[in-house]
C-alpha positions as MATLAB code, in Angstrom:
seq = 'MRLSRYFLPTLRETPAEARIVSHRLMLRSGMIRRASAGIYSWLPLGFRVLKKIETVIHEEMTAAGAQAVLMPTLQLADLWRESGRYDVYGPEMLRIADRHDRDMLYGPTNEEQITQIVRDDIRSFRDLPRNLYHIQWKFRDEIRPRFGVMRGREFLMKDGYSFDLDFEGAKRSYNIMFVAYLRTYARMGLKAIPMRAESGPIGGDLSHEFIVLADTGESAIHADKRLFAMDPRADGVDLEGDLEPVVKRWTSLYAATDDKHDPATCPLPAGDLVEARGIEVGHIFYFGTKYSEPLGCAVTMPDGERRVLHGGSYGIGVSRLAAAIIEASHDDAGVVWPDAVAPFDVGLVNLKSGDADCDAAADDLYGKLRGAGVEVLLDDREERAGVKFADMDLIGLPWQLAVGPRGARAGTVELKRRAGGEKHELAADAALQRILDKSA';
ca = [
       4.493   16.399    0.680;
       7.004   17.596   -1.914;
      10.260   15.696   -1.776;
      12.206   18.886   -2.546;
      11.113   20.100    0.906;
      11.165   16.773    2.731;
      14.044   15.611    4.908;
      14.838   12.241    3.322;
      18.592   11.578    3.450;
      18.832    8.387    1.389;
      22.157    6.593    1.028;
      23.550    4.907   -2.054;
      25.980    2.725   -0.089;
      25.222    0.536    2.907;
      26.980    1.582    6.156;
      29.418   -1.015    7.449;
      27.537   -1.314   10.762;
      24.428   -2.786    9.087;
      24.418   -6.581    8.942;
      20.761   -7.496    8.399;
      18.300   -6.410    5.717;
      16.097   -4.207    7.878;
      19.045   -2.318    9.359;
      20.550   -1.730    5.917;
      17.294   -0.541    4.375;
      16.268    1.615    7.342;
      19.597    3.443    7.125;
      19.628    3.665    3.327;
      16.020    4.860    3.055;
      16.581    7.625    5.599;
      14.300    6.183    8.280;
      16.794    6.184   11.154;
      20.244    7.372   12.163;
      22.440    5.961   14.910;
      22.784    8.216   17.968;
      24.852    5.812   20.092;
      25.171    2.063   20.598;
      21.683    0.584   20.359;
      19.964    4.010   20.308;
      18.551    5.603   17.147;
      16.968    8.841   16.030;
      13.849    8.343   13.929;
      13.810   10.669   10.929;
      10.559   11.834    9.240;
      10.011    8.744    7.056;
      10.693    6.306    9.894;
       8.613    8.312   12.346;
       5.646    8.156    9.968;
       5.953    4.374    9.900;
       6.002    4.236   13.705;
       2.827    6.331   13.815;
       1.107    4.096   11.250;
       1.969    1.017   13.336;
       0.704    2.777   16.446;
      -2.571    3.633   14.700;
      -3.260   -0.011   13.826;
      -2.465   -1.050   17.400;
      -4.681    1.665   18.913;
      -7.592    0.700   16.673;
      -7.322   -3.004   17.455;
      -6.857   -2.433   21.186;
      -9.912   -0.148   21.255;
     -11.944   -2.780   19.399;
     -10.869   -5.295   22.053;
     -12.008   -3.030   24.901;
      -8.576   -1.884   26.072;
      -8.129    1.739   27.121;
      -5.044    3.845   26.444;
      -3.079    5.531   29.223;
       0.442    6.962   29.319;
       2.812    6.035   32.110;
       6.163    7.719   32.802;
       9.503    6.439   31.578;
      11.042    6.979   35.049;
       9.751    4.948   37.984;
      10.478    4.926   41.715;
      12.704    2.077   42.813;
      10.622    1.690   46.001;
       7.703    0.431   43.910;
       9.917   -2.317   42.458;
      11.198   -3.135   45.938;
       7.569   -3.730   46.988;
       7.177   -6.309   44.221;
      10.575   -7.857   44.971;
      11.974   -7.291   41.484;
      14.342   -4.367   42.047;
      17.300   -6.429   43.281;
      16.778   -9.398   40.952;
      15.986   -7.811   37.594;
      19.594   -7.663   36.413;
      22.072   -5.226   34.839;
      19.715   -4.509   31.904;
      17.869   -2.082   34.182;
      19.191    1.495   34.131;
      19.251    2.658   37.759;
      19.664    6.323   38.660;
      19.203    8.705   41.585;
      17.547   12.121   41.444;
      18.860   15.263   43.161;
      17.158   14.205   46.408;
      18.986   10.866   46.318;
      15.802    8.930   45.627;
      16.509    5.698   43.764;
      14.795    5.629   40.391;
      14.936    3.551   37.240;
      14.251    3.935   33.546;
      11.373    1.518   33.130;
      12.115   -1.680   31.197;
       8.480   -2.720   31.797;
       5.444   -1.420   33.703;
       3.798   -4.156   35.781;
       4.522   -2.365   39.063;
       3.453    1.061   37.817;
       0.095   -0.078   36.412;
      -0.609   -2.211   39.486;
      -0.092    0.855   41.689;
      -2.525    2.848   39.538;
      -5.203    0.151   39.793;
      -4.530   -0.381   43.509;
      -4.982    3.303   44.272;
      -8.012    3.985   42.073;
     -10.088    0.800   41.760;
     -11.782   -0.222   45.015;
     -14.843   -2.263   44.084;
     -15.462   -5.495   42.204;
     -17.973   -3.483   40.153;
     -15.060   -1.649   38.505;
     -13.703   -4.838   36.942;
     -12.539   -6.157   34.557;
     -10.102   -3.525   33.306;
      -7.619   -3.625   30.438;
      -5.248   -0.679   30.224;
      -2.329   -0.143   27.861;
       0.161    2.440   26.750;
       2.743    2.967   24.026;
       5.943    4.337   25.487;
       9.708    4.336   25.064;
      11.676    1.866   27.156;
      15.308    1.188   27.914;
      17.135   -2.064   28.552;
      20.901   -1.927   28.724;
      21.672   -4.778   26.320;
      25.248   -5.934   26.668;
      25.587   -6.304   22.885;
      22.985   -4.218   21.046;
      22.914   -5.168   17.382;
      20.848   -5.385   14.224;
      19.676   -1.770   14.382;
      16.297   -1.315   16.039;
      15.757   -5.087   16.069;
      17.785   -5.428   19.265;
      18.418   -1.925   20.520;
      18.729   -0.490   23.999;
      15.977    2.113   23.591;
      12.771    0.922   21.950;
       9.091    1.741   21.618;
       6.690   -0.761   23.192;
       2.984   -1.269   23.523;
       2.388   -2.639   27.037;
      -1.087   -3.763   28.051;
      -2.322   -5.041   31.408;
      -5.558   -6.755   32.401;
      -7.054   -6.984   35.882;
      -9.738   -9.522   36.823;
     -11.325  -11.034   39.920;
     -10.259  -14.622   39.275;
      -8.515  -17.007   36.904;
     -11.541  -17.505   34.674;
     -11.918  -13.765   34.144;
      -8.183  -13.379   33.562;
      -8.198  -16.194   31.014;
     -11.015  -14.501   29.118;
      -8.977  -11.263   29.049;
      -6.003  -13.293   27.845;
      -8.054  -14.834   25.043;
      -9.305  -11.422   23.908;
      -5.737  -10.184   23.609;
      -4.650  -13.390   21.885;
      -7.210  -12.830   19.120;
      -6.612   -9.066   19.023;
      -2.898   -9.673   18.462;
      -3.560  -12.020   15.568;
      -5.809   -9.392   13.983;
      -3.266   -6.622   14.607;
      -0.441   -8.402   12.800;
      -2.687   -9.495    9.934;
      -3.707   -5.883    9.329;
      -0.030   -5.033    8.940;
       0.344   -7.637    6.206;
       2.175  -10.079    8.457;
       1.741  -13.787    9.039;
       2.193  -14.186   12.802;
       2.228  -17.604   14.455;
       1.435  -17.878   18.205;
       3.771  -20.208   20.078;
       3.865  -21.302   23.685;
       6.711  -19.560   25.458;
       8.530  -19.098   28.744;
       7.421  -16.059   30.734;
      10.932  -14.963   31.706;
      11.381  -12.273   34.384;
       7.752  -11.111   34.082;
       6.507  -14.433   35.452;
       3.366  -16.467   34.953;
       2.377  -19.906   33.674;
       0.309  -19.093   30.579;
       2.315  -17.438   27.857;
       2.525  -17.133   24.066;
       4.933  -15.291   21.870;
       3.965  -14.169   18.374;
       6.480  -14.934   15.656;
       6.445  -13.139   12.298;
       7.808  -15.174    9.428;
      10.890  -13.766    7.738;
      13.651  -15.526    5.823;
      16.205  -13.464    7.715;
      14.543  -14.053   11.110;
      16.587  -14.509   14.253;
      15.202  -17.895   15.269;
      14.073  -21.124   13.634;
      10.460  -22.224   14.000;
       8.669  -25.512   13.338;
       4.914  -25.430   12.738;
       1.939  -27.272   11.298;
       1.443  -26.152    7.698;
      -2.255  -25.536    8.375;
      -1.336  -22.536   10.545;
       0.028  -20.734    7.495;
      -3.322  -20.927    5.706;
      -5.319  -19.512    8.628;
      -6.437  -15.869    8.537;
      -7.701  -14.336   11.820;
      -9.651  -11.730    9.871;
     -11.754  -14.517    8.372;
     -12.807  -15.876   11.766;
     -15.661  -13.374   12.007;
     -15.391  -13.501   15.794;
     -17.234  -11.324   18.271;
     -14.622  -10.052   20.713;
     -17.347   -9.855   23.338;
     -18.318  -13.494   22.790;
     -16.675  -16.803   23.702;
     -13.181  -16.814   22.194;
     -12.010  -20.094   23.676;
     -12.811  -22.073   20.471;
     -10.820  -19.593   18.371;
      -7.806  -19.762   20.690;
      -7.992  -23.567   20.755;
      -8.111  -23.691   16.961;
      -4.809  -21.813   16.816;
      -3.076  -23.430   19.773;
      -4.110  -27.036   19.101;
      -1.841  -27.149   16.051;
       1.853  -27.833   16.552;
       4.131  -24.785   16.704;
       7.514  -24.611   18.431;
      10.593  -22.442   18.407;
      13.919  -24.181   17.895;
      14.673  -24.444   21.618;
      11.353  -26.213   22.258;
      11.254  -28.410   19.152;
      12.246  -32.049   19.518;
      12.191  -33.978   16.213;
      11.843  -37.209   18.142;
       8.574  -36.188   19.800;
       7.118  -33.915   17.095;
       3.642  -35.329   16.235;
       3.701  -34.211   12.601;
       4.956  -36.168    9.573;
       7.620  -34.398    7.547;
       5.152  -33.396    4.833;
       2.961  -31.471    7.310;
       5.784  -29.697    9.126;
       6.951  -26.284    7.928;
      10.395  -25.233    9.058;
      11.105  -21.547    8.642;
      12.613  -18.560   10.380;
      10.880  -15.866   12.361;
      11.089  -12.766   14.548;
       9.354  -12.337   17.884;
       7.173   -9.198   17.781;
       4.825   -9.773   20.698;
       4.466  -11.670   23.949;
       1.428  -12.194   26.186;
       1.381  -13.558   29.760;
      -1.021  -14.489   32.522;
       0.785  -13.980   35.826;
      -1.991  -14.353   38.382;
      -1.394  -12.443   41.619;
       2.391  -12.113   41.150;
       2.210   -8.309   41.421;
      -1.189   -7.745   43.037;
      -0.260   -9.751   46.141;
       2.921   -7.907   47.182;
       1.571   -4.504   46.092;
      -1.764   -4.967   47.860;
      -3.927   -4.590   44.765;
      -7.346   -5.864   45.860;
     -11.028   -4.945   45.754;
     -13.932   -5.384   48.122;
     -16.462   -8.107   47.278;
     -20.205   -7.969   48.200;
     -19.587  -10.015   51.365;
     -16.791   -7.686   52.474;
     -13.976  -10.023   51.399;
     -10.825   -8.379   50.053;
     -10.069  -10.113   46.718;
      -6.544   -9.888   45.309;
      -6.695   -9.282   41.562;
      -5.417  -11.556   38.796;
      -3.285   -9.882   36.150;
      -2.058  -10.344   32.605;
       0.572   -8.554   30.537;
       0.526   -7.994   26.760;
       3.481   -6.531   24.874;
       4.090   -5.562   21.255;
       7.461   -4.269   20.074;
       6.403   -1.232   18.041;
       9.828   -0.081   16.865;
      10.872   -3.722   16.390;
       7.792   -4.237   14.204;
       9.038   -1.583   11.791;
      12.156   -3.679   11.254;
      10.285   -6.994   11.244;
       7.929   -5.798    8.519;
      10.926   -4.893    6.359;
      12.547   -8.269    7.031;
       9.319   -9.939    5.885;
       8.586   -7.572    2.977;
      11.471   -6.388    0.794;
      13.239   -7.156   -2.470;
      16.610   -6.381   -4.011;
      15.558   -2.772   -4.726;
      14.343   -1.867   -1.251;
      11.418   -1.962    1.146;
       7.954   -3.133    0.027;
       5.574   -1.591    2.563;
       2.165   -3.176    3.230;
      -0.569   -0.586    2.679;
      -1.586   -0.205    6.340;
       1.841    0.901    7.587;
       3.379    2.629    4.549;
       4.691    6.125    5.322;
       2.867    7.442    2.220;
       0.321    5.742   -0.013;
       1.692    6.985   -3.326;
       5.030    8.087   -4.702;
       4.351   10.542   -7.550;
       7.371   10.993   -9.823;
       7.750   14.040  -12.036;
      10.239   12.657  -14.545;
      11.243   16.078  -15.870;
      10.878   18.795  -13.275;
      10.946   22.204  -14.932;
       9.075   21.018  -18.014;
       5.813   22.993  -18.089;
       3.639   20.052  -19.163;
       5.179   17.662  -16.635;
       4.919   20.172  -13.817;
       1.279   20.928  -14.604;
       0.284   17.262  -14.887;
       2.152   16.273  -11.712;
       0.718   19.198   -9.739;
      -2.790   18.337  -10.940;
      -2.464   14.721   -9.823;
      -0.853   15.805   -6.571;
      -3.795   18.063   -5.785;
      -6.400   15.435   -6.706;
      -4.724   12.753   -4.596;
      -4.456   14.998   -1.573;
      -8.022   16.164   -2.046;
      -9.152   12.535   -1.969;
      -7.352   11.947    1.321;
      -4.460    9.997   -0.205;
      -1.053   10.544    1.377;
       1.310   11.316   -1.481;
       5.015   12.087   -1.781;
       5.776   14.090   -4.927;
       9.313   13.792   -6.239;
       9.756   17.219   -7.780;
      13.550   17.319   -7.443;
      15.799   18.242  -10.333;
      17.288   14.756  -10.547;
      17.657   12.130  -13.260;
      14.696    9.798  -13.751;
      16.835    6.800  -12.782;
      17.680    8.357   -9.421;
      14.033    9.117   -8.739;
      12.875    5.602   -9.604;
      15.646    4.070   -7.487;
      14.706    6.196   -4.484;
      11.023    5.342   -4.857;
      11.804    1.627   -4.985;
      14.120    2.011   -2.003;
      11.521    3.640    0.263;
       8.900    1.175   -0.972;
       5.604    3.090   -1.138;
       2.684    0.859   -2.237;
       1.959    2.820   -5.445;
       4.149    4.719   -7.894;
       2.824    7.200  -10.454;
       5.263    8.450  -13.083;
       4.560   11.515  -15.235;
       6.814   12.094  -18.253;
       6.715   14.728  -21.031;
       5.035   12.459  -23.577;
       2.456   11.181  -21.137;
       1.792   14.651  -19.786;
       0.832   15.858  -23.262;
      -1.277   12.747  -23.920;
      -2.937   12.766  -20.482;
      -1.460    9.391  -19.449;
       0.732    8.176  -16.586;
       2.581    5.000  -15.678;
       1.078    3.285  -12.625;
       3.183    0.730  -10.750;
       2.256   -1.483   -7.826;
       5.407   -1.774   -5.720;
       4.552   -5.280   -4.522;
       5.090   -7.430   -7.600;
       6.160   -4.560   -9.854;
       3.098   -4.661  -12.128;
       2.998   -1.604  -14.433;
       0.239   -0.071  -16.570;
       0.042    3.003  -18.759;
      -3.328    4.578  -18.059;
      -5.232    7.798  -18.444;
      -4.431    9.949  -15.434;
      -7.981    9.840  -14.072;
      -8.145    6.046  -14.509;
      -4.889    5.634  -12.573;
      -6.229    7.883   -9.847;
      -9.420    5.842   -9.613;
      -7.509    2.564   -9.409;
      -5.534    3.887   -6.458;
      -8.694    5.108   -4.748;
     -10.453    1.775   -5.324;
      -7.575   -0.182   -3.802;
      -7.241    2.239   -0.885;
     -10.944    2.137    0.007;
];
């Protein structure tokens, strides 16, 4: 994509409304714009990031055996009355009526909807287990939305739901998602720590939230230092095998949010305890028959018994992740995107647009990168070099390639790795190969 044709409204100054790093940088880099309190439009750069995050999630959910569906944003209130949650959920739920005076709601979550689907279409024990998920926009009417998309009213969520015959099957489904979540966050360049958590209005007695470390995080965490050296990608686990040892390895080490941490009872000596800040980006629950029982979600067993199903719920805040990644990965100049979720792989800077040699060299590299399947943003604007470099640092693409008049004539470019700022002057083909080697 050529930046001269791309809608990227960057800002030099930070809007007064932005109080945290991710909100400031998402506004300044042209990722989002405020539509109303707690509701944002996602502009092209931000939308690309959302899609990259979605891709990682889809791939990891597929590897874990989950299947994608898409449920509606609007749900019938009668379904929530069946489960008993309609009158107790609270003012966060947006309640509306259609032209036929049917009570409806803008779904804050989907336990009832997915349970109805399974109830109506799965009849036999032979059809289980099942793990279904979707990625969909949600709405919760926060009384004080703040921090941009970190705590907005409208947000994009991945919601997954498992259905099993009994507790043992449900626990296995839970363990699969536990490991899949660790792998998902690691692929995005994040260190996520699982912590035991309350289930809240969703219910259940087995629950973990996943906290991403960030200096500007919203809550304090206290954890065994060994957790920070663990890498779920190095476990080499078979997601179809026994995952209980993996889950125990992660959960046997001390980890507590501030509201659950008691210094007096903490089992770790000071030297083994890491105290940091973090952002919740995911939450998983086992809730048993909480929804299956009232909604009549059951299957027929070989002896004719009707068996009520055991359920689990698995959420990831997709739009929140975009902000959390920035909170965890930025510097004074702007965002520093991890490779897997960067909106483009390479920012190619033509330092003197209109110069025949620069234009030819930049266009040649642009064509070669695209031909190799690399997503590249070419800054071909008639702007000063300083402006172009500042914008590239602001939007934070993993690689920067700069082509100037002298280098264009000599066949060289400046290659910069955004993370760390390492720079090299290389032959154009050598720079191209280095990018391809790192992207492979």
